[in-house]
N, C-alpha and C positions, 0 to 999 in steps of 0.2 A: 700274517706274514710268517716266514719260516725262521726258526731259531734253534740253537742249541739249548735244551732244557735240562738242567742239572737238578734233580730231585732230592738225591741223597748221595753219600759217598759212593762212587763207582756206578751210580745209576743215571744214565742220561739218555736222551733220545733227540733227534731232530724232528720238530713238530711244529705245529701251527700255534701262534699266540697273537694277542691283540697288537695291532699297529700302534707305536708310540704317538703321542700328540705333545707338541711342544707347549710348556707353560710360558709366562711372560718373559722370563729371562733365559729361555732355553731355545735350542734349535733341533730339528731332526736331521740326522746325518743318514743318507743312504750309503751303506757300507761298501767300500771299494775293496777291502781286504783286511784281514786281522791276523797278525802273527801268532803262532803257538809258542809259548814261553815255558821254561821250567816250572815257573809259578803256576801256570795252568795245570800242569800235571799234579801239583800239590793240591790245587783246588779240586780237581776231579776225584782225588782220593780223600777228601775231606780234610787235608792238612793245612788248609788256609784259615787261620783264626778269624780273618775278617769276613769270610763268606757267610752269607745268609741263604739258606734254602727256602724256596726254590730260587735258582739263579740262572742267569745268562752269563757265562764266563767270557773271557777275552778282553784284554786291556791294551793291546798293541794295534789300534785301528785308526782308520780315516775313511773319508769318502766325500761325497758331494752333498751340500746342504739342500734340503728339499722343502723345508718349513722354518720359518723364523718367527720367534715369539714377539709380541707387542712391543716389549721393552728393549729390544735388540736393534740397534741402529747401525752397527759397524760390520755386519755380516748380511750377505745377500743369498737368495737362492741360486744354486749353481756353483757357489764358492767351493774350492777344494780345500779340506782342512784335515789335519791331523789332530787327535784329541789327547790332551794330557789327561790321564785317567784319575789323577789324585783329587779327591775331595776331603776337605778337612773342616773343623769347626771355625777356623779363622781367628779365634781369640784366646786360645790356651797359651801357656808361656813359650811352647815351641813355635807356634805359628807367629807369635809377636816378635821372637827373636830370629826369625829367618830360618828356622829349622822345621818347616811345616811337615816334612816327611816323617817326623817322629810324633806327630799329633796323635794322642791316644784315641781320638774319635775318627781317625782317618778311615775312610772307606771308599775304595776306588770303584770306578766303573769296571765291571767285571767281577766284583765281589758283593759288596752291599747294594750296589746298584747295576742295572742291566748293562752288559758289555757288548763286545763287538762280533761275537760269533752269532750274527743274526743278520737279517737283511736291512734293518733299520734300527736306530737307537736315538732316543732323546738325551741330549747332554746339556749342561750349562754353557751358555755362549762363552763365558770367560775361560772355559777350559779348551777352546778351540783355537788352533794356530793355522793361518792360511799358509799354503805351501807355495813355493815358487812356481811360476808357469814353467811348464816343460819338465818338471822333476818326475821321473817315472815313479809309479807306486811302490815298485820293488825297492826303490831308494827311500822314498818318504816314510814307508811303514817301518823303517828302521830307526825313526826318530826317537821313540820311546826307550828302546834298549840303549841306543847310543847316549840318551839323556841320562840313563842310569849310569853308565860307564863314565861320563864327564863329572857326574857328582862324585863318584869314587875317586876319580883322579884329582878333583878339588880337594878331597880329604887328605890326599898325599901331600898337598902343599908344595913347599920348596923342593921336596924330593924329586918331583917331576922333571924329567930331562937327563936324570942319571940313567946308566945302563940298567935294564930290567929283565927279569925273566917272568913268563907267564905260564901257569900251569892250567892246561885245558885249552883246546882249540875249537870249542863250540861257538855258537854265535856271540856270546859275551866275551869269551876269552879272545876271540879274534877282533872283536871291536876294541877291546882293551888294548891289545897289541898295536892295532892301526892307530889308535889315539895317542898312545905313548910315543910311537914313531913320529907321529905328526908333531909332537912336542920336542923332538930332537933326541929321543933315546935310541940306543942300539938295543933291540929286543930279542931275546932268545924265547923259544916256546918248547914246553914239554907236553907231549900228547901221545896217548897210546894208539889211537885210531889212525891206520895208515891213510885212510881216505881224508881225514881232516889234517893230517901232516902234509899231504899232497896239496891241499887247498892252501895251507899257510905258505908252502913253497911258491905256489903260483901268485900269491900276493906279495912276493918279494922278500919274504923272512928267510935269511940264510942259515940261521941256527935254529933247527927244528929237530927235536930228538924225541925218543920213545921213552926215556927213563931219566930220572934225575942224575944218575951215574954217568950218563953220556954227555952232560953239559961240559963246556970246554973250561970252565972255571969253577972254584969251589964256593964263591959267594957272590952276591949282587946287592947293590945298594937299595934296589926296589925289587920286591918280590910280590906277585899277585896271584892268588889262587882264584880261579874261575870254575872250579869243579864242584865244590862243597862236599867233596869226598874226604872222610878223615885221614885215610892214608895218604892222599895227595897233600892235605894240609901239613902233616907232619914232615913230609919230604920238603915242602915249600919252606917250612920254618928253618929246616937244617941249612938252607943256602942264603939266609938273611945276612948280610955282611954286618960287620962292626959299625954301629950307629945307623943302621938301616931301617927301612920301613916295610911292613908286610901289609897288604891289603886283602881282606877277605871279600871277594865279590860273589863267589858261588854260594848258593843257599844250601846249607846242610839240612839234613832231616833234624826236626826238633828233638832235642835230647841227645844228639850225637856228641860223642867224647873224643878228644885227641889228647896225645901225650906230648907235652913240650917241656923243655928245660927252663924253668923260670930263672935260674942262675944267669943264663945268657941274656935274658931280657934285661935283668938288673946290671950286670957287669959290662955288657956291651951296648947298654942303652939302646935297646931295639924298641921300635914302635910298631904295635899291632893295632890295625884299624878295621873297623867294620863299616859297611856302606849299604844303606837301606834305600831302595828305590830311587826316585828321581826328585830333585829339589831345585827349582828355578833354573833349570838347564836346557828347557825345551827350545828356546829360540837359538841358543848357541848350537844345539844339536842339528837343527835344520841348516843353519849357516855352514857348519862343517860338512854336512852331507852334500851341500852344493858344491864343494871343493873335492870331495873324495867318493863321489857317487859311483864312479867307475870301479873302484875297489870294493866298496861294500855290497854292490848289486850281486857280486859273485857269491855272497853268503846266502842268498835265497836259492835254494835248490829245488824246491817243489811249490807248485800252486795247485791247491786241491779244492774241489767244490765242497760247499758246506754240507750237502746231502752225503758226502763220502768222508765225514768226519773221523770215522773209525780207522780208515786207512791213513789218515793224517796223523792220527795218534800213534799208530804202529810206526810210521816213518820217523816221528819225532823221537820215539823211545829207542830207535835202532840207530846203528852207526852208519847208516846208508844216507842219511839226510843231515842238513845243517838247520837253516831256517825254513820252516814250512809255513806258507800263507794259506789261510782259508779264504776262499772267494765265494761270496753268496751266489 
């Protein structure tokens, strides 16, 4: 079968590899599509600490089941599924306390295990979630990134519902904005890209500006950074209101530094939160997608064949695309 083979940082090719076979508790999924994520860009450059070379990247994937292991009884050949990419040791203190996303032995499909930039992949049946009949792949394949967003919103706790500003209108930023609005917030967006600002406007967001100074108010109770860019994080911190919360959803380069005023954190009782990956939010994500599919499908701007992966990378790195799906 054909797959994207990553042999070293920045060294990859689309080539032939052995077809997967399902073990007793696994299924084989014929890939319908796999989204390119910012994490994949880190992986391709060697910046993913969980990656093991050689690797088949891709963690936002789903498809049709073509083979079922002997011990799998609840899935059938032909079922349409989305795959939760997370694999953990299931017994560490984090797994036992409901925070499996922090498992030190965590290894996702697409990093330690072959992922979705391929024609087929074998995965644990327990990582599969059936998708509703009639849900388009352009919607279903957003289940993983929306699941990450919902985990981040869970981290905000009681702050959710207050007015918010989101920095960055890429796929994650727009999903954050949509999810916050879904929970009752009035959401402002800061985004430098004219194309992405235009999409945010078409999605119904009325306050969409190109710089923090253009925001209509000086502070917000909820601030989310979805860029991972130090300068944007510093701007975001400046508009966190008294007693407010700031959520870091964007993935910064490891070792990045930002300048913030710790006096404000203390005196104004600010809360700064991180959010890592997905944590028991997959079913909620699919349920929500069933209600907002017409909105989120607009985030998918390109479908690119696996054989043309280089063009897909160029699109993802540019400001001319939003979510790019790889189609085998």
